[in-house]
Residue, then its C-alpha position, 0 to 999 in steps of 0.5 A: x628192391x625198386x625198378x628192378x627188371x630181373x631176367x627170370x631162369x638160368x637161360x645162359x648167354x655165351x658171347x663169341x669165342x675168346x683166345x683165353x680159356x673160359x674160368x667160371x665162377x658162381x656168386x650167391x647172394x642172400x637178400x632180404x626177399x630172396x636168393x640170387x645167383x649168377x654165373x661170372x667170367x673171368x672178366x666179371x661179365x654177368x653170363x646167367x642169372x637167377x633168383x628165388x623168392x625166400x620166406x619172411x615172418x613177422x610174429x610180432x611188430x619189430x620181430x623178422x624171422x626167417x628159416x635157414x633150411x628155406x635158405x638153403x633150398x633156394x640156393x640149390x635152386x637157382x645155382x641148378x638155373x645158372x650153371x645149366x647148359x656149360x662145362x661144369x668142369x670150367x667153374x673153379x670157385x663159389x662165392x657167398x654173401x647174405x644179409x647179416x641175419x642171425x642163424x641159431x642152430x644146436x649141437x647136431x647144427x639143426x635149427x632152433x626157434x628163436x620164436x615164443x611159437x617154438x617153431x624150429x623152423x623159424x630158426x634166424x632172426x633176420x638183419x632188420x628186427x628190433x625185437x633186442x631194444x632194451x638189450x641194445x640200451x643196456x649195451x651201450x650204456x655200459x660204454x665199453x671200449x669196443x664200442x668205439x668201433x661201432x661209431x661210440x653206439x651199438x645198433x639194436x641190428x647187430x648180433x650182441x643185443x639179439x643174442x642177449x635177447x634169446x639168452x633173457x627170453x628163450x632159455x630153455x627152448x633156444x639159448x641152453x640147447x644152442x650149439x652154434x650161432x652163425x652170422x648168415x654168410x657164416x652158416x652158407x659157407x659153413x653148409x657148402x663146406x663143413x668148415x665152421x671157420x667164421x668171416x672177418x666181415x661178419x665178425x668185425x662188422x656185427x659181432x665186436x671181433x678185432x681183426x688184431x685182438x680177437x674177442x674181448x673176454x671183458x665185453x662179453x661179461x660185462x653184458x651178461x653173456x660170459x657164457x661165449x667167454x667160458x667155451x672160448x667161442x666155440x658157439x660164435x668163432x674161433x677161427x677166423x678167415x679173412x673174406x675171400x680165403x678158401x675154405x677147408x677142402x672146397x665144396x662137400x660132395x653132399x652140397x655138390x650133389x644140393x646145389x648141382x656143382x661139382x665137389x671140391x671147387x673152392x668155396x670162400x670165406x664170405x662177405x655181408x651183402x652190402x660188402x660184396x656190393x662194395x667189392x663189386x663196384x669200388x675197384x672199377x678201372x675209372x681210366x678214360x672218363x674224366x674223373x676226379x678220383x682217376x688220379x687219386x686213391x681208391x680212398x676217395x671213392x664211396x660205395x653207396x649199396x642201395x636196396x631195402x636199406x642203403x649202406x655207405x662203404x668208404x675205405x682208408x689206410x690209417x684208421x678213421x672214427x666217425x661219431x655215428x658211422x660204423x668201423x674202422x673195421x680192418x679188412x673188413x671189406x678190402x684186405x689191408x684198409x680200415x672200413x668205414x660203414x654208414x648207413x640208412x635202415x630203410x630206404x628202398x623199403x622207404x619209398x614203397x612204404x610212401x608210394x604203396x600207402x597213398x590213395x592215388x596208389x591204385x590208379x598209378x598201378x592200373x596205368x604202369x600195368x596197362x603201358x607194361x612199365x614199373x610203377x616207378x618207370x611210370x612216376x619218373x615219366x609222370x614227374x618230367x611231365x608235369x615239371x613243365x620247364x623247370x628242373x625236376x627236383x624243383x617240384x618239391x619248393x614246399x614239400x620236405x621229408x625226413x626219412x627216418x621212419x625206422x631210426x636213424x643208423x647214420x650219423x645221428x645213431x638214434x633209434x628213436x628218431x620217426x619220419x616227417x612230411x612236411x607241406x601236405x595239401x588236402x588233394x591226393x590224385x596222382x601229381x600229389x603221389x609223383x611229388x610226394x615220391x620225389x620228395x622222399x627220394x630227395x630226403x635218402x640223398x640228404x641222408x646221404x649227403x650227411x652221412x658223407x659230410x660226418x665222414x669227411x669231419x672225421x679225415x675222409x676225403x671223398x670226391x665220387x660215388x660208386x653206386x649199386x643195388x636195386x635202386x641205383x637202376x632207378x635213373x631218378x635216384x641216381x640223378x638226385x644223389x649227383x645232385x644233392x651230393x654235388x659229386x659224379x656218380x658211377x654206375x658198373x656195366x655189370x648192374x648185379x654188382x653184389x653178385x659180382x662182389x660175390x663170384x670175386x671172393x670165389x675168383x680168390x678162393x680159387x688162386x686164379x688172381x693173386x689179391x682181392x684187389x686184383x680180382x677187383x681191378x679185372x672184375x669190375x667195369x665202370x658203365x655209366x657216369x652221372x654228373x651232378x647238374x651244378x646249375x640246380x646246387x643253390x637250390x639243393x643247399x637251401x633243401x638241405x637246410x630246411x632237412x637239417x631243421x627238421x630233425x633239430x625240431x624232431x628233437x625240440x617236439x621230444x623235449x617239449x612233450x617230455x618236460x614238465 
């Protein structure tokens, strides 16, 4: 993640003694490249943090794999670190969130290979894996009614196409031997409790399950996965719980020993990582900041969770169908509310790609290192240096980027779209790199604006952005989102909002709060509000017109090349 200053190890810092007895919750977040854990108290204050990298394999283009054993081992390292030196009897609950990657186990819960090399250690197809392009194309051609809840078009990143790929490509080595297909967050809660019940969040958002109607037999039969129907969905989950519900008898003795936590503590039904971030920010008490959303329902808030990729979480009282935006999903993030989920497949990853691939990157690295800064902090200060008297955003008056280097997730839902840059010159110095970086950050913010416009056109009413994740630590990224959307951006007091979201789940499972909403309001706090520079609105409106023209032109180019 971008511009991230991580506190290494689990050095616990304890604020002064309070009147109320301390309750602690552990949140574990499995991201794309690392596992992170935090110890959080009942007021949402993060007391200790640890992180541990995890392995990824890319055996061929668009195939991305991980290992469930490797991930669980990393979970054990970080949880032991964050509880060092505290009275473990005060730990009341444990919550997990993770990327929506697909974990494959055999009937004895042992890992199975998802690769042609037959390596069972690599038993996870990662969320960003795009191997199932032909499968998702065929699924979308069915026009089945379940697709209405994924914006009309299923993404290649969802689980049904990946399952179909396994059946068609790895029948003997994987498919026929498989006993359990878990979403990664559900795998973690199973590993901790021995309970294979799935979270409503994962099944509804990524597997076509309906909170009201359950599984749709006709869908699985239509796409050629009737196997699941025949065994009453035991391989993909036939017991489903809302996020934050307490699982079984809590932490098993074996898992307790692995994690360094007390046996029997409450373990919550999990969330996908982005949804944990949404949970960690969207319910914050905003009184006293003069924000429009103070007098408005929570449905006027959009949570944007921005790391390797970005997710845009909006909730509503009644279901809203937004073309190209996932959902509406009932109770998938906040119980009792419908969730719509927009997203950008690459954001932090795209910024890294643009910056690291530039000829001036070695010079940037050397200069940032000499100043003990991250490359992004250095770029931000370099932009301030070269902007002269004008606002920094105006440096890109003739450089424009379309950011879909990994296809468009929302709201165009078009996997075939590519990235575009217009306005390149022959020079390749540090100034050029800084301006290209700025144009990329702006393009991501314009993508957010496009998603918001699609949501509002369908019936959402959004007044405020709540940002979290690694990119929310980058002040330029935050300011550009405010300026380009014209909305104030709220940042949490606790930058690790995803971990607070995971801890909120543990707090709910422990029974210490009456509801997820109560825990959200008590445990998420506003840290900073960034207001848009409204005087720059006209400039960004013009840049946005160019932004929309870029994709229009790209489609025209494709049509020309396809023509006779």
